[in-house]
N, C-alpha and C positions, 0 to 999 in steps of 0.2 A: 436620564436615559430611558429609551423604550427597551433596551434589551442589553445585556453584557457584550454579546458579539452578533453581528450579522454575517451570515453565510450566504454568498451568492452562488447558486447552483445546487440542484437536487439530484445529482448524480451520485454514484457510489463514494466518491471523495467527499462531496458535501455533506451527504447523509450520514457517513461513518463519522465525520468530524462533528456533526451536531450531536450524535449520540455520546461521543468522548467528552464534549463540553459539558453536557448533562451530568455524565458520571462524575465529571470533576467539580460539579457545584454551580456551572455558570449557566445564565440563561441565554438562549439563542432563538433567533428568527431566521429561518432558511427563505431565501427570496428566489423563485423558479418562474422562468417566463412561460414554460410550458403549462397548459391547462390540465393535463393529466400526465401520468406516468408513461414513458417511453416503452414500446413493446418491441424495440429492436434489440437483437442480439449481438451487438458489436463485439462483445468479448464472449467466450464460451467456457472460459476456465480461468484459473489463477495459479500462482506459483506456490511453491511449498511454504515459502515464508508467509505469504498472505493467508494460507490455510491456517498456519500457526496463530497468526494475529486474530483471525475469526474465532478459532477455538479458545483462545485467551479471553474472549468475551462471551463465551458460550453461544456463539452464533453459527458455528460450522454445523452443528447438528440441526439447524433449523433449514438447511438446504437439503432437499430430498433428490433422490435419484442421480446422485452424483458419483462419479468415479475417480479414485485415487490411484494414479499409475506412476511407475517409476520409469517409464520410457517417454523420452523426449528427443530433442534435437538441437543442434547449434547450426544455424544456417541451412537447415535441410539435411545435415549429417546425423544420423542416429547417435544418440547419447543416453547411456543408461545411468540414471541419478542415483541408482542404487549404490553406487560406488561410495556415497556419503552415508555415514552410519544412521540407520533407521530414517533415512530421507526418501523422498520421492519427488517426481517431476513436479506435481501439483494437483490440481482438481479439474477433472473435465466434466462435461455435462451440466455446466451451470451458466446458462445464457445470462447476459448481462441484465436483462429485465427481471430475472428472479432474484438476482443479488439486490437490485435496487428495491424491489418489493420488500424483501427481507429487512434491509437497512432502513427503510423508510418506517416500517412498522416498529422497529426498535427505537428509532429517534422519537417517535410520537408516544411510545409507551413511557419513555424516560421524560416527556414533557417539553420536548422541542415544539415550536411552532413554525408550520410550514404554510408560505403563502404562494400559491400557484397562480399563474396568470398575470404575475407581476414582473415587470422588466426594469432593470437598472438602467437609469439614463444619466445621472450626475452624482459626483462624489465631491465630498468636501471635508478635507482633514484640517481641524482647526489646531491641532497639536494635543489638545487634552480630550477630544472626542472626535468621533467621525460621524458625518451625516450622509445617508444614502437617499437619494431621491429616485423614486421608482413610478413607473406608469402601470396603474392596475385597471381593473373593469370600471372603477368608479372615479378614475382621473389620477392625478398625481398625488403621491403620499410620501411623507418624509420620515424616515426612521433614524434615531441617533442611537450610538453605540459607543463602548470604550474602543472596539476594534472590529475590522470587516476583514473577512477572507474570502478571496476569489477562487472558487472551485467551478469555475464557469466554461471549463473546456479550452480546446486549443486555439479558439478564436474569441478568447476571453475579453469581455468588456471591461472588467475590473482592471485588467493589465494594461489596456489602453487608456482608460480614464486617469489611471494613477501614474501613468508615464513610465511603466518599467522598461528597461532595455531587454530586448529578446533577440539576441543575435544567434547565428546558426547557418545551417546549409539549406538552401532552397531544394525543393523536390526535383528529382530527376526522373521519377516514373509514377504512375498511379496504378492502383490495383481496384478492381471491382469486388464487392461481396454481396452475397444474396442468400436468403433462406428460401430454398426452392422445394417445391412438391411436385409429385406426378411424374417423377423421373427416377430411374433405376441408376444411381450414381455410386460408382465404386469408391470406397474409403481411400483417401489419401492424406493421412493424419499429419505427416510432417512435411507434406509437399512434394510434388513429382516434377522434376526438371523436364522441361520440352525443348526442342531446338530453338524456339523463339520466345521462351518465357517459362512460367510455372504455374501449376494449379494445385489447389489443396482442395480436400472435401471431408466431410465428417458428418455423421448422423446426429441431429438434433432431438430426435423423437416426434411422435405424433406424424409420421410420415415425411418430416422436413429433413434437408440436409443443408448444410452451411458449405457454400462454396466460395473460394477466392481465386481470382484469375489475374495475372499479371503478364503482359505482353511486353517484351523489351522493345524499346524504340518508341514506346507510345508517350508523346508528350502529356504532362499534366494539364488539365483544363478544369479549373475549378468552377467556371461560370456555366459549363454545359450540364445540363440535367442528364444523369445517366438512367436509363431505362432497362428493362429486363431483356428486351431485344439486344441492346449493347452487350450485356453479360453473356447471353446464350450465342450470340455470334463470336465473341472472343473465346468462348469455352470451345466452339466447334473448330475454330481455326487451330487453337493449340491441342485438342486432343482428337479431333475427327469425330468427336460424338456430338449429336444435336440434342439439345434439351429444350428446344423452341416450343414443344408441345406441352411443356410443363408450365408452372405459374410461380410467382415469387411473393412471398408475403411481404418483403421489403428489399429493396435494393440500395446500395451506396457505394461510396468510393473512399479511399484514403491514399495517401502518398508516402514517399520515404523521407519527406521534410523533417529535418532534425534541428530543434531550437531549444534554448534554454535561458531563463531570465539570469541577469547577473547577480541579482540579489532576491531572496524570498520574502524580503520585508521592507517596505518603505514607509517609515513613520508608523501609522496605526492600520496600515493595509498590508496583508499578508497573501501570499499566493500558495495553492496546493493542486496536486494532481496535473492534468494537462494544461491547466492556466500557466503553470511554472515550466513545463517541459513538454515537448512533443517529439515524438521518435516512432520509427517503424514499430508495430505492435507484435514483435516477435517473442514466441514462448509465453505469451499470456502476461507479458510485464506490464503493459499499459495500465489495466485497472489495479493491478497489484501493487505498484509503486505509489498511485495515489491513494490507496488505503493505507498504506505505510506512512505516507506524509501526514495523513490525517491522524493516525495513532501517535505519531511523534509530536505533533503540534497540540493536539486536544489537551492533555493533562498539562503541559507547560502554559497554554494560554489561559485555561481555567485557574490555574494557581496564581497566574499574573493578575487577573482581574479580581480574584478573591483577596489579593494582598499578602498571600502567604509565600509567593516566590522570592527567591534570592535574586538580587540584582544580577542581570545578565543571563538568567534561565532562558528566557524567550530568545535571546540571541543565538543561543544552540540549535534552534530549529534550522536556520540557515546553515550554520557551520556543519551541522551533521548531515542534512538532508541533500544540500547542493552537491557535494561530492559523490553521493549515492546516484543522485540523478545524472550527473556527468558520466559517471560509469555505465549506467544503462544506456545512454546515448551512444557511447563508444562500442558497446557490445552489440547493440541493435543495428548500428551502420554496419559493422563487420558481417553480421548474419545477412543484412540485405546485400551485400556484394557477393557473398557465397550463394545466395538463393535466388536472386532476381537478375542475374546477368548473363543468364543463358550458357551456352557452350564455351564461351570466351574465358570462363574462370575454371574450367574443368581441371587444369593442372594445379590450380591453387586448392581446390576441393580435394584432390587426391592426397596432397600433402596434409591438409588439415585433417583428413581422415586418418592418416597414418599417426598423426600426433595424438588424436583422440583416443586411439588404441592404447596409448600409454597410461597407466592408472593415474599418475601424477598430473597429467594434462586433463584427463577426465574429471578428476576431482576438482581441479581449478575452475573448469568451464562450468561444471555442475553448481558448485558454490555460488558463482557469479551470477548465473541465469536464475537460480532459485531464490537467490536472496539470502541464503543461510550463512553466507561468509561475511555479512556486513559487520562492521567493528566500528562503534562510535566511542573513539577514545578521547577523553578530555585533555590529556597531556601526552607528550612524547614518551615520558618516563612512567606512564601508567602501568600498573601490573598487567601482565599479558591477557588475562581473563577479563579486565575491566573493559566494557563497551561491547562485549559480544552477547549474542542472544542466550538465554537459558532454554535449553531444550526442555519439552514436557517429559517429566518423570514422575513415577509414583513415589511418594514419600511415606516413610513409617514414622509416626508421630510419637514423641516422648509422651507417656501417659497412656498409650493405646491408639488404635485406629490408623487409617491411612487417607491420604489425600493425593492429589495431584498439583503439579506446578500450574497448569493451565487454569484449573479452578480457583486456585488462590489469586490469580490476576483479574478475575471476572469483574471485580469492583473498581478496576483501573486506579488501584492504590499501590503505594510502594509495599514491598514484601521482605522483611529481614529474615532469612532463614538461617537457623544457627544449630550447631550441635553442642555448643559451649555448656559444660556442666555448671559453672558459676553464674551468678545473676548479674555479673557486670555488663554484659551485652544488653540484657533486659533493661537495666537501670538507665544505660546511656540512651536506648531507643525510647523509653517511656515518654521523654518530653515530645516526641513526634508521634505518638500513638493515634493522633487524629489524623494523620496522614499515611502512617506506616503500620502494617501489621507485623506483629512478631510471632513466628512460628518455630518451634523447637522440634527437630528431628533427631532420629537415633544415628543417622549417617547422611552425608550429602549424597545429592544425586549421582548416579553413575555418569561418567563422561565429562565431568567437571574436575579440573585439576589432576587430569590423568598423566600430564608429563611434568608435574611438580609435586611438592608436598601436599599431603591431604589437607583439604579445605575444612575450616571449622565453621565458617559463616559466609553468607553472600547477601548483598543488598541488591534487590531487584527493582528497577523502575517500572512505573505502570505500563511502558510499553513492551516489557519483557527483557530488556537489556541489563547487564550486570554494571552497577554503579560503583561497588566496592567488594572487595573479597579480603578474607583472612585466612591465613596470613599472607602478608606481603602487599597488602593494599592500601597501607598508610592508616590513619586515623579515621574511625568510624564516624565521629561527630563532624569531621570536616565533610565528608561524603554526604551526610545527612543534610547539613547546612546547604551545601552546593545544590543538592537536587531537590530538597523539599523545605527549604526556607529555615527561617529562624526557629529555635525551640519556642514552645509554649513557656509562659512565665511559670516560675517554680510552683506557685500556689495551684496551678491548674494540672499539675502533673499527677497522674494517678499513680497508686502503689505498683512498683515494678513487678514485685513478685506475684500479685494478683493478675496483672496483665499476662504475664508468662502462664500462669496456671490456666488461664482462659483458653489458650491455645494448645 
């Protein structure tokens, strides 16, 4: 094999996946058809859950000049995400190219190989390995690997070559977007409805503003090349303001097409990000869901190629992320109806605004759009907290000192946090100490188990979701085997008390 995993596409999803695979001990080659990194700012922020994911890998602090805000919207209707405890809407002021630069640097630091100027043209899945044929500067090159992951966007070549089904809804409208300078454009961060459409605008820095223009009744035309004049004409028709005297760093278009593959894995080929699902990028959910796909998949795929994974671990990628993707498609379609249908839906908007004023509705929608309410539950009878994310909390360690949950997850390993005074938990976990870190704390983080008995221990997956809790979560050994594979042979098990003291 040339590598354990081939990743096609060096956007945020592919680069995040490459870094996660390296943290998990897998070798990876990233194939990217572009010769250099894109400087387009397709996304200018990400959701609260994506921010947590970056923080859990020590990456959030690498992004400069960002703004964390609790103000957001649902389909253009204002929504205060502060209704969720210590939550926020997400991060603004992070153009996609800055996120890509940060993630590329991280993946390369960890030892990933990046091949730019190479385009995938053929795939062959033999059943025991996969071969990718790419066209590079020096001609055709073949790479072989255990698995290949398509992170190559909405028009994914991997998806087409591997024959994935991609059902959904065709586009009904198209939107222009551009980074414009030389104009005095009033901010319209959550969008402003006009009689015949919607406009959005926000400052990007360095004198640039990001604008989005959607005219109702404009049929999608993927073949026509969009120009700044097209964008400026549409802006003037909707707002009465001329920006023709300005200039654009780049212009593009997107639509409200909504599609999702029926399966996230076929044989040794997997899909993540826009290759697996396309939707209206409402509320910064586009890049955010792709990054979360990558973090869910990375540790599972790395454990699989290393031979430490339990049978069926890789299957949980589809079982967990497909429902999440389907839910994002539903909420973004709903937001598109509210925000892109002009005056015809004003009665519906009025009713939804009344509902959002109710705290229970605001909490529900905030959890949905932020990604904070995702639950990956393995069985229907699982303990209530199993499968939910663990919030970042400060921990008071046994023996002195303090730490934070996010920092404990930076190595992308499992973490067993326990308040148990006996050494039983430590002895049980010792056989998995090569994959799971043991951390003894004086008390569990606030906000966990608030509606039930006090928790004694929690097992946290590398992606920050709870795999087991005590009391009420069943046998710890069963959870360790399910998520981290078989125990090491007894002769390789370190002394449990020494391991506990080390933490």
